[in-house]
C-alpha positions in Angstrom: 85.2 127.4 103.7 86.5 126.4 107.1 87.0 122.6 107.6 87.4 120.9 110.9 88.1 117.4 112.3 87.3 116.6 115.9 88.5 113.6 117.8 89.2 112.3 121.3 92.8 112.5 122.5 95.1 112.3 125.5 97.8 114.8 126.4 101.3 113.4 127.1 104.1 115.4 128.7 107.8 114.4 128.1 111.1 116.3 128.0 110.5 117.3 124.4 107.2 119.0 125.5 103.5 118.2 125.3 102.0 116.2 122.5 98.7 114.5 121.9 97.7 111.0 120.9 94.3 110.0 119.4 92.5 108.0 116.7 91.6 109.4 113.3 90.1 107.8 110.2 92.8 107.2 107.6 90.8 109.2 105.1 90.9 112.3 107.4 94.7 111.9 108.0 95.2 111.8 104.3 93.2 115.0 103.8 95.2 117.1 106.2 98.8 115.7 106.1 101.7 115.7 103.7 105.3 114.8 103.8 107.9 117.5 104.0 110.4 116.0 101.6 114.0 117.1 101.8 114.9 119.0 98.7 117.3 121.8 97.4 116.0 125.3 97.8 115.2 126.6 94.3 117.2 129.8 94.6 120.1 128.5 96.7 121.6 125.1 95.8 123.6 125.2 99.1 120.5 125.1 101.2 118.1 122.2 101.8 114.4 122.2 102.9 112.3 119.5 104.4 113.2 116.5 106.6 111.5 113.5 104.9 113.0 111.1 102.4 111.6 110.6 98.9 108.7 108.2 98.7 109.7 104.7 97.4 106.9 103.9 95.0 107.4 100.1 95.2 107.0 100.3 99.0 103.8 102.4 98.7 102.4 99.8 96.3 103.2 97.0 98.7 101.6 98.8 101.6 98.5 99.7 99.5 98.1 96.0 98.8 98.7 95.1 102.4 96.0 97.5 103.6 93.4 95.5 101.7 94.3 92.3 103.5 91.8 90.9 106.0 94.2 91.1 108.9 96.0 94.4 108.0 97.1 96.4 110.9 99.2 99.5 111.7 99.5 99.5 115.5 102.1 102.2 115.7 101.4 105.9 115.4 101.5 108.2 112.4 103.4 111.2 113.8 102.3 114.6 112.7 103.4 118.2 113.3 100.7 120.9 113.2 100.9 124.7 113.6 99.4 126.2 116.7 96.9 128.2 114.6 95.3 125.0 113.3 94.9 123.2 116.6 92.7 123.7 119.7 92.8 121.4 122.7 89.8 121.1 125.1 91.4 120.0 128.4 88.0 119.3 130.0 86.5 117.2 127.2 89.9 115.7 126.2 89.1 116.6 122.6 91.4 118.0 119.8 90.0 120.1 116.9 92.1 120.4 113.8 91.0 123.3 111.6 91.8 124.6 108.2 90.5 128.1 107.3 91.2 127.5 103.7 89.0 124.5 103.2 89.1 120.7 103.1 91.9 120.4 100.5 94.5 122.4 102.6 97.3 120.4 104.1 97.8 121.6 107.7 100.0 118.8 109.1 103.5 117.6 108.2 104.3 113.9 108.5 107.3 113.2 110.8 106.9 109.5 110.6 104.6 107.2 108.6 104.7 108.8 105.2 104.8 105.5 103.4 102.0 104.0 105.5 99.8 107.0 104.8 100.7 107.0 101.1 99.5 103.5 100.9 95.9 104.6 101.5 93.5 105.7 98.8 89.8 105.7 98.1 89.9 101.9 97.5 91.1 101.1 101.0 90.0 103.9 103.3 87.4 101.4 104.4 87.7 97.7 105.1 85.2 94.8 104.9 84.0 93.1 108.1 83.2 89.3 108.2 79.5 90.2 107.9 80.0 92.2 104.8 79.6 95.6 106.3 82.2 98.3 105.9 84.2 100.2 108.6 86.6 103.1 108.2 90.3 102.2 108.6 91.4 104.0 111.7 95.0 105.1 112.6 96.7 106.0 115.8 98.1 109.6 115.5 100.6 111.5 117.6 100.4 115.2 117.1 103.1 117.7 118.0 101.9 121.3 118.1 104.0 124.2 117.0 107.3 122.2 116.8 110.0 124.1 115.0 111.9 122.5 112.1 114.8 121.6 114.4 112.5 119.7 116.8 110.7 118.1 113.9 114.0 116.9 112.4 115.1 115.6 115.8 111.9 113.6 116.2 112.3 112.2 112.7 115.9 111.1 113.3 115.2 109.6 116.7 112.3 107.5 115.4 114.0 106.3 112.2 117.6 105.9 113.3 116.5 103.8 116.3 114.7 101.3 114.0 116.3 97.9 113.2 115.2 96.2 110.0 113.6 92.8 110.8 115.5 89.8 109.4 113.4 88.2 106.6 114.3 84.7 107.7 112.9 85.4 111.1 109.7 86.6 109.6 109.4 83.4 107.5 110.2 81.3 110.5 107.3 82.9 112.4 105.0 81.5 109.7 105.0 78.3 111.7 102.7 80.1 114.2 100.2 81.2 111.6 96.7 79.9 112.0 96.0 79.5 108.2 97.9 78.1 105.2 100.0 80.4 103.0 102.7 79.9 100.4 105.3 81.3 102.8 104.2 78.9 105.5 104.4 75.9 103.1 107.9 76.9 102.0 109.0 77.4 105.6 107.7 74.0 106.5 109.6 72.4 103.5 112.8 74.3 104.5 112.5 73.0 108.0 112.0 69.4 106.8 114.9 69.5 104.4 117.2 71.1 106.9 116.5 68.4 109.5 116.6 65.3 107.3 120.1 63.7 107.6 119.9 62.4 104.0 118.8 65.7 102.6 121.2 67.8 100.5 120.2 70.7 102.7 120.9 68.9 106.0 121.9 71.5 108.6 122.7 74.0 105.8 119.8 76.5 106.1 120.1 79.4 108.5 116.6 79.3 110.0 116.8 82.8 111.5 119.0 84.3 108.8 122.1 84.1 111.0 124.4 81.2 111.9 122.8 78.6 114.2 124.8 78.1 117.4 126.7 74.8 117.2 126.1 74.3 113.5 128.9 75.0 111.0 128.8 75.6 107.3 125.2 76.8 106.8 125.3 78.3 103.3 121.7 79.4 102.7 119.3 81.6 104.6 115.7 80.6 105.0 114.7 83.8 103.3 116.6 82.9 100.1 115.0 79.4 100.2 111.4 80.6 100.8 111.5 83.5 98.3 112.7 81.3 95.5 110.3 78.4 96.1 107.3 80.7 96.6 107.6 81.7 93.0 106.8 78.1 92.0 103.5 78.3 93.9 101.9 81.8 93.7 102.1 85.1 91.9 100.4 86.7 95.0 101.2 84.9 98.3 99.3 87.6 100.2 96.0 86.9 98.3 96.4 83.2 98.9 97.0 83.8 102.6 93.9 86.0 102.8 91.8 83.3 101.1 92.8 80.6 103.7 92.6 83.1 106.6 89.0 84.1 105.5 88.1 80.4 105.3 89.4 79.8 108.9 87.5 82.9 110.2 84.2 81.9 108.5 83.6 85.1 106.5 80.2 85.5 105.0 81.6 86.7 101.8 84.3 84.1 101.0 87.5 85.2 99.2 88.4 83.5 96.0 91.6 81.9 94.8 93.0 83.2 91.6 95.5 81.8 89.0 94.0 78.3 88.8 93.5 78.4 85.0 95.6 76.2 82.7 98.1 78.8 81.7 98.7 79.9 85.2 99.3 76.4 86.4 102.0 75.9 83.7 103.8 78.9 85.2 103.1 78.1 88.9 103.2 74.4 88.5 103.2 73.6 92.3 100.1 75.8 92.8 97.6 73.0 92.6 99.6 70.9 95.0 99.6 73.8 97.5 95.9 74.4 97.1 95.2 70.6 97.5 97.3 70.6 100.7 99.8 68.2 99.1 103.0 69.9 100.2 104.8 66.6 100.0 104.7 66.8 96.2 106.6 70.1 96.3 109.1 68.8 98.9 109.7 65.5 97.1 110.5 67.2 93.8 112.9 69.7 95.4 114.5 66.9 97.4 115.0 64.7 94.3 116.4 67.6 92.2 118.9 68.8 94.7 120.0 65.2 95.5 120.8 65.0 91.8 122.7 68.3 92.1 124.6 66.9 95.1 125.4 63.7 93.2 126.6 65.6 90.1 128.7 68.2 91.9 129.4 66.8 95.4 132.4 69.0 96.1 130.9 72.2 94.8 127.6 71.6 96.7 129.3 70.5 99.9 128.9 72.9 102.8 132.6 72.5 103.6 133.6 74.0 100.3 133.8 77.7 101.1 135.0 78.9 97.7 132.1 77.4 95.7 129.5 79.7 94.1 127.1 76.7 93.7 126.4 76.3 97.4 125.6 80.0 98.0 122.4 82.0 97.4 123.5 82.9 93.9 123.9 79.2 93.1 120.6 78.3 94.7 118.8 81.0 92.7 120.3 79.7 89.4 119.5 76.1 90.3 115.9 76.9 91.0 115.7 78.3 87.5 117.3 75.1 86.2 114.8 73.1 88.2 111.9 74.9 86.6 113.3 74.1 83.1 113.8 70.5 83.8 110.5 70.0 85.5 108.7 71.3 82.4 110.8 69.0 80.2 110.1 65.9 82.4 106.5 66.7 83.0 105.2 68.3 79.7 101.6 67.6 80.5 102.0 69.5 83.8 100.4 66.8 86.0 100.1 68.7 89.3 100.9 65.7 91.5 103.8 64.4 89.4 107.1 63.7 91.3 110.2 63.6 89.1 112.7 61.0 90.2 116.3 61.6 91.2 117.3 59.3 88.2 115.5 61.5 85.8 117.1 64.7 87.0 120.5 62.9 87.1 120.1 61.7 83.5 119.5 65.3 82.4 122.6 66.4 84.3 124.7 63.6 82.8 124.9 65.6 79.5 126.5 68.5 81.4 130.4 68.4 81.4 130.9 71.2 84.0 133.2 70.1 86.8 133.1 71.0 90.5 136.1 73.2 89.9 134.1 75.4 87.5 131.9 76.5 90.4 134.8 76.8 92.8 136.8 79.1 90.5 133.7 81.2 89.7 133.7 84.5 91.6 130.7 84.5 94.0 129.0 87.7 92.9 125.4 88.4 92.0 126.3 88.3 88.3 127.5 84.8 88.6 123.9 83.6 89.1 123.3 84.1 85.4 126.6 82.5 84.5 125.7 79.4 86.4 122.2 79.2 84.9 123.5 79.8 81.3 126.4 77.4 81.7 124.2 74.5 82.9 121.1 75.2 80.7 123.1 75.0 77.5 123.5 71.3 78.1 119.8 70.6 78.7 117.5 69.5 75.9 
């Protein structure tokens, strides 16, 4: 049975030829489009077919979750290639008709760009909920090339993807300061900024706010991304869900979102969660400040930003120390009082049992495997 999708579009002429841009429901794009994944030809291992990369399932899962957010958006186009036999263009009405003579399940379009975005859609997120509780179809911008041969398709794929520059995570976290609603990432960004600015902080002028060296500042040893991603784990198992909750609150949704992981067991794992929910970010900042002041006091040379050879004052050391912090916090606050602030003296007392010297961290090779070595070496001295 013949199946057709009709939608408004505009015709665009460029050196590559004519193509069309329009708006389709995500559900319709998913019905007609598939990725042409590059693979070895079955009967000839010397030949390859397809132009797309293999799907990364973790990325698809992340996108699928993102699509369900209350401010999800894909403002850039899904780029498709469709055979001439499956397309008709009405110049007068400015309408495109995509037709499959073999029925609704037949894929008639190849994805040139956007395969992960499209794979993130399914029956659970083809529609989104409006503030009044009604549902609307999630729409996508589509760019359609008609009758493009495989060489042209490959050229379009390469041009679009090779020209892209991956966004620095630290920059993304720094932009959280502009967000209208609270989120775990914004809280951790704010704490990073405070600790980086405070002259008496062990992180004073040591955090690369944008992920790269700050002009005029020497010895920054930690990116904001490394700081935020480690501290967020003390607050939330799902930062996106928390952000959606506060965003829906600020936008006065009729159907209010709910916060999860507030049960007793969850709060033992994410022990700064209640402080975050209660807007008491100073509890989080004070505990981190006291702990790392104790670290700085115990190993002043290894933590010093001027010591280039140390593994302690690098991301691997920070990762290990956050794990140590979690262990000590549980020991010092066994009842898990959410607003408890552990003193510098308490952390220092715990470290006093550890006989590791500054030189241990200076001699330790700064590789990813050293993070476990640092954690294991310190934790064996803790009660």
